[in-house]
PDB file with SEQRES, HELIX, SHEET and CRYST1 records, atoms N, CA, C and O in Angstrom:
SEQRES   1 A   70  UNK UNK UNK UNK UNK UNK UNK UNK UNK UNK UNK UNK UNK          
SEQRES   2 A   70  UNK UNK UNK UNK UNK UNK UNK UNK UNK UNK UNK UNK UNK          
SEQRES   3 A   70  UNK UNK UNK UNK UNK UNK UNK UNK UNK UNK UNK UNK UNK          
SEQRES   4 A   70  UNK UNK UNK UNK UNK UNK UNK UNK UNK UNK UNK UNK UNK          
SEQRES   5 A   70  UNK UNK UNK UNK UNK UNK UNK UNK UNK UNK UNK UNK UNK          
SEQRES   6 A   70  UNK UNK UNK UNK UNK                                          
HELIX    1 AA1 UNK A   64  UNK A   66  5                                   3    
SHEET    1 AA1 2 UNK A   7  UNK A  10  0                                        
SHEET    2 AA1 2 UNK A  13  UNK A  16 -1                                        
CRYST1    1.000    1.000    1.000  90.00  90.00  90.00 P 1           1          
ATOM      1  N   UNK A   1       0.839  -1.171   0.000  1.00  0.00           N  
ATOM      2  CA  UNK A   1       0.000   0.000   0.000  1.00  0.00           C  
ATOM      3  C   UNK A   1       0.892   1.244   0.000  1.00  0.00           C  
ATOM      4  O   UNK A   1       1.861   1.318   0.755  1.00  0.00           O  
ATOM      5  N   UNK A   2       0.564   2.203  -0.836  1.00  0.00           N  
ATOM      6  CA  UNK A   2       1.285   3.470  -0.867  1.00  0.00           C  
ATOM      7  C   UNK A   2       0.448   4.544  -0.194  1.00  0.00           C  
ATOM      8  O   UNK A   2      -0.755   4.648  -0.432  1.00  0.00           O  
ATOM      9  N   UNK A   3       1.084   5.328   0.635  1.00  0.00           N  
ATOM     10  CA  UNK A   3       0.413   6.413   1.330  1.00  0.00           C  
ATOM     11  C   UNK A   3       1.279   7.657   1.217  1.00  0.00           C  
ATOM     12  O   UNK A   3       2.496   7.577   1.385  1.00  0.00           O  
ATOM     13  N   UNK A   4       0.683   8.788   0.939  1.00  0.00           N  
ATOM     14  CA  UNK A   4       1.417  10.048   0.851  1.00  0.00           C  
ATOM     15  C   UNK A   4       1.055  10.919   2.037  1.00  0.00           C  
ATOM     16  O   UNK A   4      -0.119  11.132   2.341  1.00  0.00           O  
ATOM     17  N   UNK A   5       2.092  11.422   2.704  1.00  0.00           N  
ATOM     18  CA  UNK A   5       1.890  12.311   3.843  1.00  0.00           C  
ATOM     19  C   UNK A   5       2.777  13.529   3.638  1.00  0.00           C  
ATOM     20  O   UNK A   5       3.968  13.396   3.356  1.00  0.00           O  
ATOM     21  N   UNK A   6       2.208  14.696   3.777  1.00  0.00           N  
ATOM     22  CA  UNK A   6       2.965  15.927   3.601  1.00  0.00           C  
ATOM     23  C   UNK A   6       3.850  16.171   4.817  1.00  0.00           C  
ATOM     24  O   UNK A   6       3.490  15.835   5.945  1.00  0.00           O  
ATOM     25  N   UNK A   7       5.002  16.757   4.567  1.00  0.00           N  
ATOM     26  CA  UNK A   7       5.912  17.080   5.652  1.00  0.00           C  
ATOM     27  C   UNK A   7       6.824  18.219   5.243  1.00  0.00           C  
ATOM     28  O   UNK A   7       6.761  18.694   4.109  1.00  0.00           O  
ATOM     29  N   UNK A   8       7.664  18.656   6.155  1.00  0.00           N  
ATOM     30  CA  UNK A   8       8.602  19.747   5.923  1.00  0.00           C  
ATOM     31  C   UNK A   8      10.006  19.252   6.269  1.00  0.00           C  
ATOM     32  O   UNK A   8      10.228  18.676   7.334  1.00  0.00           O  
ATOM     33  N   UNK A   9      10.962  19.488   5.344  1.00  0.00           N  
ATOM     34  CA  UNK A   9      12.359  19.179   5.601  1.00  0.00           C  
ATOM     35  C   UNK A   9      13.039  20.451   6.069  1.00  0.00           C  
ATOM     36  O   UNK A   9      13.018  21.469   5.377  1.00  0.00           O  
ATOM     37  N   UNK A  10      13.643  20.387   7.251  1.00  0.00           N  
ATOM     38  CA  UNK A  10      14.267  21.573   7.818  1.00  0.00           C  
ATOM     39  C   UNK A  10      15.390  21.148   8.759  1.00  0.00           C  
ATOM     40  O   UNK A  10      15.192  20.290   9.620  1.00  0.00           O  
ATOM     41  N   UNK A  11      16.547  21.738   8.599  1.00  0.00           N  
ATOM     42  CA  UNK A  11      17.705  21.465   9.455  1.00  0.00           C  
ATOM     43  C   UNK A  11      18.048  19.974   9.520  1.00  0.00           C  
ATOM     44  O   UNK A  11      18.373  19.451  10.586  1.00  0.00           O  
ATOM     45  N   UNK A  12      17.973  19.294   8.368  1.00  0.00           N  
ATOM     46  CA  UNK A  12      18.352  17.890   8.305  1.00  0.00           C  
ATOM     47  C   UNK A  12      17.320  16.900   8.810  1.00  0.00           C  
ATOM     48  O   UNK A  12      17.620  15.713   8.934  1.00  0.00           O  
ATOM     49  N   UNK A  13      16.106  17.360   9.105  1.00  0.00           N  
ATOM     50  CA  UNK A  13      15.057  16.475   9.614  1.00  0.00           C  
ATOM     51  C   UNK A  13      13.769  16.675   8.827  1.00  0.00           C  
ATOM     52  O   UNK A  13      13.485  17.771   8.342  1.00  0.00           O  
ATOM     53  N   UNK A  14      12.991  15.595   8.707  1.00  0.00           N  
ATOM     54  CA  UNK A  14      11.676  15.659   8.070  1.00  0.00           C  
ATOM     55  C   UNK A  14      10.627  15.581   9.170  1.00  0.00           C  
ATOM     56  O   UNK A  14      10.612  14.636   9.959  1.00  0.00           O  
ATOM     57  N   UNK A  15       9.753  16.579   9.218  1.00  0.00           N  
ATOM     58  CA  UNK A  15       8.659  16.597  10.187  1.00  0.00           C  
ATOM     59  C   UNK A  15       7.362  16.367   9.429  1.00  0.00           C  
ATOM     60  O   UNK A  15       6.987  17.169   8.573  1.00  0.00           O  
ATOM     61  N   UNK A  16       6.671  15.260   9.745  1.00  0.00           N  
ATOM     62  CA  UNK A  16       5.423  14.925   9.071  1.00  0.00           C  
ATOM     63  C   UNK A  16       4.268  15.698   9.693  1.00  0.00           C  
ATOM     64  O   UNK A  16       4.249  15.941  10.900  1.00  0.00           O  
ATOM     65  N   UNK A  17       3.295  16.088   8.847  1.00  0.00           N  
ATOM     66  CA  UNK A  17       2.148  16.852   9.331  1.00  0.00           C  
ATOM     67  C   UNK A  17       1.088  15.967   9.997  1.00  0.00           C  
ATOM     68  O   UNK A  17       0.190  16.468  10.674  1.00  0.00           O  
ATOM     69  N   UNK A  18       1.201  14.635   9.798  1.00  0.00           N  
ATOM     70  CA  UNK A  18       0.286  13.701  10.443  1.00  0.00           C  
ATOM     71  C   UNK A  18       0.992  12.374  10.645  1.00  0.00           C  
ATOM     72  O   UNK A  18       2.027  12.130  10.025  1.00  0.00           O  
ATOM     73  N   UNK A  19       0.467  11.524  11.484  1.00  0.00           N  
ATOM     74  CA  UNK A  19       1.077  10.225  11.751  1.00  0.00           C  
ATOM     75  C   UNK A  19       0.765   9.259  10.610  1.00  0.00           C  
ATOM     76  O   UNK A  19      -0.362   9.227  10.115  1.00  0.00           O  
ATOM     77  N   UNK A  20       1.768   8.466  10.188  1.00  0.00           N  
ATOM     78  CA  UNK A  20       1.508   7.486   9.134  1.00  0.00           C  
ATOM     79  C   UNK A  20       0.662   6.324   9.649  1.00  0.00           C  
ATOM     80  O   UNK A  20       0.758   5.960  10.821  1.00  0.00           O  
ATOM     81  N   UNK A  21      -0.167   5.739   8.779  1.00  0.00           N  
ATOM     82  CA  UNK A  21      -1.053   4.643   9.200  1.00  0.00           C  
ATOM     83  C   UNK A  21      -0.370   3.275   9.143  1.00  0.00           C  
ATOM     84  O   UNK A  21      -0.924   2.334   8.575  1.00  0.00           O  
ATOM     85  N   UNK A  22       0.823   3.154   9.723  1.00  0.00           N  
ATOM     86  CA  UNK A  22       1.543   1.879   9.738  1.00  0.00           C  
ATOM     87  C   UNK A  22       1.856   1.498  11.179  1.00  0.00           C  
ATOM     88  O   UNK A  22       1.997   2.354  12.053  1.00  0.00           O  
ATOM     89  N   UNK A  23       1.961   0.175  11.406  1.00  0.00           N  
ATOM     90  CA  UNK A  23       2.239  -0.304  12.760  1.00  0.00           C  
ATOM     91  C   UNK A  23       3.591  -0.981  12.880  1.00  0.00           C  
ATOM     92  O   UNK A  23       4.008  -1.330  13.985  1.00  0.00           O  
ATOM     93  N   UNK A  24       4.289  -1.175  11.759  1.00  0.00           N  
ATOM     94  CA  UNK A  24       5.608  -1.808  11.793  1.00  0.00           C  
ATOM     95  C   UNK A  24       6.569  -1.027  10.894  1.00  0.00           C  
ATOM     96  O   UNK A  24       6.188  -0.034  10.273  1.00  0.00           O  
ATOM     97  N   UNK A  25       7.803  -1.484  10.837  1.00  0.00           N  
ATOM     98  CA  UNK A  25       8.800  -0.823  10.000  1.00  0.00           C  
ATOM     99  C   UNK A  25       8.353  -0.839   8.542  1.00  0.00           C  
ATOM    100  O   UNK A  25       7.823  -1.842   8.063  1.00  0.00           O  
ATOM    101  N   UNK A  26       8.565   0.262   7.844  1.00  0.00           N  
ATOM    102  CA  UNK A  26       8.158   0.370   6.448  1.00  0.00           C  
ATOM    103  C   UNK A  26       9.237   1.076   5.651  1.00  0.00           C  
ATOM    104  O   UNK A  26       9.974   1.908   6.179  1.00  0.00           O  
ATOM    105  N   UNK A  27       9.320   0.735   4.375  1.00  0.00           N  
ATOM    106  CA  UNK A  27      10.220   1.422   3.458  1.00  0.00           C  
ATOM    107  C   UNK A  27       9.632   2.802   3.171  1.00  0.00           C  
ATOM    108  O   UNK A  27       8.418   2.942   3.017  1.00  0.00           O  
ATOM    109  N   UNK A  28      10.489   3.819   3.101  1.00  0.00           N  
ATOM    110  CA  UNK A  28      10.035   5.196   2.895  1.00  0.00           C  
ATOM    111  C   UNK A  28      10.775   5.784   1.705  1.00  0.00           C  
ATOM    112  O   UNK A  28      11.993   5.643   1.594  1.00  0.00           O  
ATOM    113  N   UNK A  29      10.038   6.448   0.808  1.00  0.00           N  
ATOM    114  CA  UNK A  29      10.626   7.185  -0.306  1.00  0.00           C  
ATOM    115  C   UNK A  29      10.362   8.662  -0.064  1.00  0.00           C  
ATOM    116  O   UNK A  29       9.240   9.046   0.266  1.00  0.00           O  
ATOM    117  N   UNK A  30      11.378   9.489  -0.224  1.00  0.00           N  
ATOM    118  CA  UNK A  30      11.225  10.921   0.020  1.00  0.00           C  
ATOM    119  C   UNK A  30      11.430  11.664  -1.293  1.00  0.00           C  
ATOM    120  O   UNK A  30      12.437  11.457  -1.970  1.00  0.00           O  
ATOM    121  N   UNK A  31      10.487  12.525  -1.660  1.00  0.00           N  
ATOM    122  CA  UNK A  31      10.573  13.349  -2.856  1.00  0.00           C  
ATOM    123  C   UNK A  31      10.579  14.808  -2.417  1.00  0.00           C  
ATOM    124  O   UNK A  31       9.688  15.246  -1.689  1.00  0.00           O  
ATOM    125  N   UNK A  32      11.586  15.558  -2.862  1.00  0.00           N  
ATOM    126  CA  UNK A  32      11.676  16.956  -2.486  1.00  0.00           C  
ATOM    127  C   UNK A  32      11.036  17.828  -3.554  1.00  0.00           C  
ATOM    128  O   UNK A  32      11.317  17.678  -4.743  1.00  0.00           O  
ATOM    129  N   UNK A  33      10.170  18.743  -3.121  1.00  0.00           N  
ATOM    130  CA  UNK A  33       9.500  19.674  -4.023  1.00  0.00           C  
ATOM    131  C   UNK A  33       9.867  21.085  -3.600  1.00  0.00           C  
ATOM    132  O   UNK A  33      10.010  21.371  -2.411  1.00  0.00           O  
ATOM    133  N   UNK A  34      10.016  21.955  -4.570  1.00  0.00           N  
ATOM    134  CA  UNK A  34      10.313  23.345  -4.275  1.00  0.00           C  
ATOM    135  C   UNK A  34       9.063  24.020  -3.718  1.00  0.00           C  
ATOM    136  O   UNK A  34       7.956  23.746  -4.181  1.00  0.00           O  
ATOM    137  N   UNK A  35       9.226  24.889  -2.743  1.00  0.00           N  
ATOM    138  CA  UNK A  35       8.079  25.562  -2.137  1.00  0.00           C  
ATOM    139  C   UNK A  35       7.727  26.870  -2.837  1.00  0.00           C  
ATOM    140  O   UNK A  35       6.656  27.427  -2.595  1.00  0.00           O  
ATOM    141  N   UNK A  36       8.621  27.375  -3.712  1.00  0.00           N  
ATOM    142  CA  UNK A  36       8.342  28.647  -4.379  1.00  0.00           C  
ATOM    143  C   UNK A  36       7.858  28.476  -5.819  1.00  0.00           C  
ATOM    144  O   UNK A  36       7.769  29.461  -6.552  1.00  0.00           O  
ATOM    145  N   UNK A  37       7.547  27.257  -6.237  1.00  0.00           N  
ATOM    146  CA  UNK A  37       6.998  27.017  -7.565  1.00  0.00           C  
ATOM    147  C   UNK A  37       8.035  26.791  -8.648  1.00  0.00           C  
ATOM    148  O   UNK A  37       7.666  26.508  -9.788  1.00  0.00           O  
ATOM    149  N   UNK A  38       9.315  26.906  -8.338  1.00  0.00           N  
ATOM    150  CA  UNK A  38      10.347  26.657  -9.340  1.00  0.00           C  
ATOM    151  C   UNK A  38      10.738  25.186  -9.310  1.00  0.00           C  
ATOM    152  O   UNK A  38      10.500  24.484  -8.327  1.00  0.00           O  
ATOM    153  N   UNK A  39      11.341  24.734 -10.403  1.00  0.00           N  
ATOM    154  CA  UNK A  39      11.761  23.341 -10.480  1.00  0.00           C  
ATOM    155  C   UNK A  39      13.024  23.116  -9.668  1.00  0.00           C  
ATOM    156  O   UNK A  39      13.891  23.986  -9.579  1.00  0.00           O  
ATOM    157  N   UNK A  40      13.110  21.931  -9.078  1.00  0.00           N  
ATOM    158  CA  UNK A  40      14.316  21.535  -8.382  1.00  0.00           C  
ATOM    159  C   UNK A  40      15.202  20.818  -9.390  1.00  0.00           C  
ATOM    160  O   UNK A  40      14.729  19.928 -10.097  1.00  0.00           O  
ATOM    161  N   UNK A  41      16.456  21.180  -9.469  1.00  0.00           N  
ATOM    162  CA  UNK A  41      17.367  20.547 -10.412  1.00  0.00           C  
ATOM    163  C   UNK A  41      17.568  21.381 -11.657  1.00  0.00           C  
ATOM    164  O   UNK A  41      17.133  22.529 -11.737  1.00  0.00           O  
ATOM    165  N   UNK A  42      18.231  20.784 -12.620  1.00  0.00           N  
ATOM    166  CA  UNK A  42      18.585  21.491 -13.839  1.00  0.00           C  
ATOM    167  C   UNK A  42      17.417  21.514 -14.822  1.00  0.00           C  
ATOM    168  O   UNK A  42      16.743  20.502 -15.012  1.00  0.00           O  
ATOM    169  N   UNK A  43      17.180  22.660 -15.442  1.00  0.00           N  
ATOM    170  CA  UNK A  43      16.120  22.779 -16.434  1.00  0.00           C  
ATOM    171  C   UNK A  43      16.624  22.272 -17.777  1.00  0.00           C  
ATOM    172  O   UNK A  43      17.809  22.381 -18.091  1.00  0.00           O  
ATOM    173  N   UNK A  44      15.701  21.713 -18.568  1.00  0.00           N  
ATOM    174  CA  UNK A  44      16.049  21.214 -19.900  1.00  0.00           C  
ATOM    175  C   UNK A  44      16.049  22.358 -20.897  1.00  0.00           C  
ATOM    176  O   UNK A  44      15.242  23.283 -20.804  1.00  0.00           O  
ATOM    177  N   UNK A  45      16.963  22.282 -21.849  1.00  0.00           N  
ATOM    178  CA  UNK A  45      17.042  23.278 -22.904  1.00  0.00           C  
ATOM    179  C   UNK A  45      16.077  22.879 -24.018  1.00  0.00           C  
ATOM    180  O   UNK A  45      16.165  21.772 -24.550  1.00  0.00           O  
ATOM    181  N   UNK A  46      15.157  23.776 -24.370  1.00  0.00           N  
ATOM    182  CA  UNK A  46      14.200  23.493 -25.428  1.00  0.00           C  
ATOM    183  C   UNK A  46      14.904  23.401 -26.774  1.00  0.00           C  
ATOM    184  O   UNK A  46      15.802  24.190 -27.069  1.00  0.00           O  
ATOM    185  N   UNK A  47      14.491  22.434 -27.588  1.00  0.00           N  
ATOM    186  CA  UNK A  47      15.047  22.287 -28.929  1.00  0.00           C  
ATOM    187  C   UNK A  47      16.355  21.524 -28.990  1.00  0.00           C  
ATOM    188  O   UNK A  47      17.007  21.505 -30.034  1.00  0.00           O  
ATOM    189  N   UNK A  48      16.755  20.896 -27.892  1.00  0.00           N  
ATOM    190  CA  UNK A  48      18.043  20.199 -27.878  1.00  0.00           C  
ATOM    191  C   UNK A  48      18.041  18.938 -28.752  1.00  0.00           C  
ATOM    192  O   UNK A  48      19.110  18.441 -29.107  1.00  0.00           O  
ATOM    193  N   UNK A  49      16.862  18.415 -29.103  1.00  0.00           N  
ATOM    194  CA  UNK A  49      16.773  17.220 -29.959  1.00  0.00           C  
ATOM    195  C   UNK A  49      16.449  17.581 -31.409  1.00  0.00           C  
ATOM    196  O   UNK A  49      16.220  16.690 -32.227  1.00  0.00           O  
ATOM    197  N   UNK A  50      16.428  18.865 -31.736  1.00  0.00           N  
ATOM    198  CA  UNK A  50      16.076  19.310 -33.091  1.00  0.00           C  
ATOM    199  C   UNK A  50      17.015  18.689 -34.119  1.00  0.00           C  
ATOM    200  O   UNK A  50      18.236  18.715 -33.959  1.00  0.00           O  
ATOM    201  N   UNK A  51      16.428  18.129 -35.182  1.00  0.00           N  
ATOM    202  CA  UNK A  51      17.215  17.549 -36.262  1.00  0.00           C  
ATOM    203  C   UNK A  51      17.668  16.124 -36.032  1.00  0.00           C  
ATOM    204  O   UNK A  51      18.347  15.564 -36.892  1.00  0.00           O  
ATOM    205  N   UNK A  52      17.324  15.510 -34.912  1.00  0.00           N  
ATOM    206  CA  UNK A  52      17.782  14.147 -34.640  1.00  0.00           C  
ATOM    207  C   UNK A  52      16.768  13.089 -35.051  1.00  0.00           C  
ATOM    208  O   UNK A  52      17.114  11.909 -35.126  1.00  0.00           O  
ATOM    209  N   UNK A  53      15.527  13.479 -35.318  1.00  0.00           N  
ATOM    210  CA  UNK A  53      14.497  12.523 -35.704  1.00  0.00           C  
ATOM    211  C   UNK A  53      14.123  12.770 -37.152  1.00  0.00           C  
ATOM    212  O   UNK A  53      13.776  13.889 -37.532  1.00  0.00           O  
ATOM    213  N   UNK A  54      14.195  11.723 -37.959  1.00  0.00           N  
ATOM    214  CA  UNK A  54      13.892  11.825 -39.389  1.00  0.00           C  
ATOM    215  C   UNK A  54      12.636  11.033 -39.700  1.00  0.00           C  
ATOM    216  O   UNK A  54      12.439   9.941 -39.166  1.00  0.00           O  
ATOM    217  N   UNK A  55      11.784  11.576 -40.563  1.00  0.00           N  
ATOM    218  CA  UNK A  55      10.556  10.919 -40.999  1.00  0.00           C  
ATOM    219  C   UNK A  55      10.820  10.318 -42.380  1.00  0.00           C  
ATOM    220  O   UNK A  55      11.391  10.982 -43.245  1.00  0.00           O  
ATOM    221  N   UNK A  56      10.416   9.091 -42.586  1.00  0.00           N  
ATOM    222  CA  UNK A  56      10.607   8.431 -43.884  1.00  0.00           C  
ATOM    223  C   UNK A  56       9.816   9.169 -44.965  1.00  0.00           C  
ATOM    224  O   UNK A  56       8.742   9.705 -44.691  1.00  0.00           O  
ATOM    225  N   UNK A  57      10.346   9.199 -46.196  1.00  0.00           N  
ATOM    226  CA  UNK A  57       9.687   9.891 -47.304  1.00  0.00           C  
ATOM    227  C   UNK A  57       8.303   9.304 -47.589  1.00  0.00           C  
ATOM    228  O   UNK A  57       7.388  10.037 -47.964  1.00  0.00           O  
ATOM    229  N   UNK A  58       8.143   7.983 -47.415  1.00  0.00           N  
ATOM    230  CA  UNK A  58       6.869   7.322 -47.715  1.00  0.00           C  
ATOM    231  C   UNK A  58       6.007   7.119 -46.457  1.00  0.00           C  
ATOM    232  O   UNK A  58       5.224   6.171 -46.393  1.00  0.00           O  
ATOM    233  N   UNK A  59       6.145   7.976 -45.489  1.00  0.00           N  
ATOM    234  CA  UNK A  59       5.440   7.826 -44.219  1.00  0.00           C  
ATOM    235  C   UNK A  59       3.922   7.758 -44.407  1.00  0.00           C  
ATOM    236  O   UNK A  59       3.266   6.948 -43.751  1.00  0.00           O  
ATOM    237  N   UNK A  60       3.357   8.571 -45.270  1.00  0.00           N  
ATOM    238  CA  UNK A  60       1.907   8.629 -45.460  1.00  0.00           C  
ATOM    239  C   UNK A  60       1.379   7.634 -46.497  1.00  0.00           C  
ATOM    240  O   UNK A  60       0.170   7.584 -46.726  1.00  0.00           O  
ATOM    241  N   UNK A  61       2.235   6.854 -47.117  1.00  0.00           N  
ATOM    242  CA  UNK A  61       1.806   5.867 -48.112  1.00  0.00           C  
ATOM    243  C   UNK A  61       1.147   4.681 -47.416  1.00  0.00           C  
ATOM    244  O   UNK A  61       1.453   4.377 -46.263  1.00  0.00           O  
ATOM    245  N   UNK A  62       0.248   4.022 -48.122  1.00  0.00           N  
ATOM    246  CA  UNK A  62      -0.423   2.839 -47.575  1.00  0.00           C  
ATOM    247  C   UNK A  62       0.563   1.693 -47.401  1.00  0.00           C  
ATOM    248  O   UNK A  62       1.496   1.540 -48.189  1.00  0.00           O  
ATOM    249  N   UNK A  63       0.353   0.897 -46.370  1.00  0.00           N  
ATOM    250  CA  UNK A  63       1.187  -0.272 -46.129  1.00  0.00           C  
ATOM    251  C   UNK A  63       0.659  -1.445 -46.949  1.00  0.00           C  
ATOM    252  O   UNK A  63      -0.549  -1.678 -46.982  1.00  0.00           O  
ATOM    253  N   UNK A  64       1.549  -2.188 -47.612  1.00  0.00           N  
ATOM    254  CA  UNK A  64       1.147  -3.340 -48.407  1.00  0.00           C  
ATOM    255  C   UNK A  64       0.475  -4.410 -47.550  1.00  0.00           C  
ATOM    256  O   UNK A  64      -0.411  -5.120 -48.026  1.00  0.00           O  
ATOM    257  N   UNK A  65       0.890  -4.529 -46.294  1.00  0.00           N  
ATOM    258  CA  UNK A  65       0.306  -5.542 -45.413  1.00  0.00           C  
ATOM    259  C   UNK A  65      -1.172  -5.286 -45.134  1.00  0.00           C  
ATOM    260  O   UNK A  65      -1.905  -6.215 -44.794  1.00  0.00           O  
ATOM    261  N   UNK A  66      -1.616  -4.043 -45.273  1.00  0.00           N  
ATOM    262  CA  UNK A  66      -3.002  -3.697 -44.977  1.00  0.00           C  
ATOM    263  C   UNK A  66      -3.879  -3.570 -46.210  1.00  0.00           C  
ATOM    264  O   UNK A  66      -5.040  -3.175 -46.101  1.00  0.00           O  
ATOM    265  N   UNK A  67      -3.345  -3.897 -47.383  1.00  0.00           N  
ATOM    266  CA  UNK A  67      -4.104  -3.714 -48.621  1.00  0.00           C  
ATOM    267  C   UNK A  67      -5.388  -4.547 -48.660  1.00  0.00           C  
ATOM    268  O   UNK A  67      -6.349  -4.139 -49.313  1.00  0.00           O  
ATOM    269  N   UNK A  68      -5.436  -5.689 -47.990  1.00  0.00           N  
ATOM    270  CA  UNK A  68      -6.650  -6.508 -47.951  1.00  0.00           C  
ATOM    271  C   UNK A  68      -7.765  -5.834 -47.142  1.00  0.00           C  
ATOM    272  O   UNK A  68      -8.941  -6.134 -47.349  1.00  0.00           O  
ATOM    273  N   UNK A  69      -7.421  -4.956 -46.252  1.00  0.00           N  
ATOM    274  CA  UNK A  69      -8.398  -4.329 -45.356  1.00  0.00           C  
ATOM    275  C   UNK A  69      -8.851  -2.950 -45.819  1.00  0.00           C  
ATOM    276  O   UNK A  69      -9.830  -2.410 -45.306  1.00  0.00           O  
ATOM    277  N   UNK A  70      -8.142  -2.384 -46.785  1.00  0.00           N  
ATOM    278  CA  UNK A  70      -8.455  -1.026 -47.232  1.00  0.00           C  
ATOM    279  C   UNK A  70      -9.343  -1.074 -48.464  1.00  0.00           C  
ATOM    280  O   UNK A  70      -9.719  -0.030 -48.996  1.00  0.00           O  
TER     281      UNK A  70                                                      
END                                                                             
């Protein structure tokens, strides 16, 4: 079962806003989100893949395998 609980990371500690609904040891994943609306980490440069994808000249032509159905 996955459960999400909001918390605050401050001075090396995570303080949860509510108690988790578990009674034994559990694996925990922590995801950090920016509080001011900006992205955490490096931003991607737009257009960095430009020119790397090529479309075949006959892309819009009918496929021979489908000729019985068309």
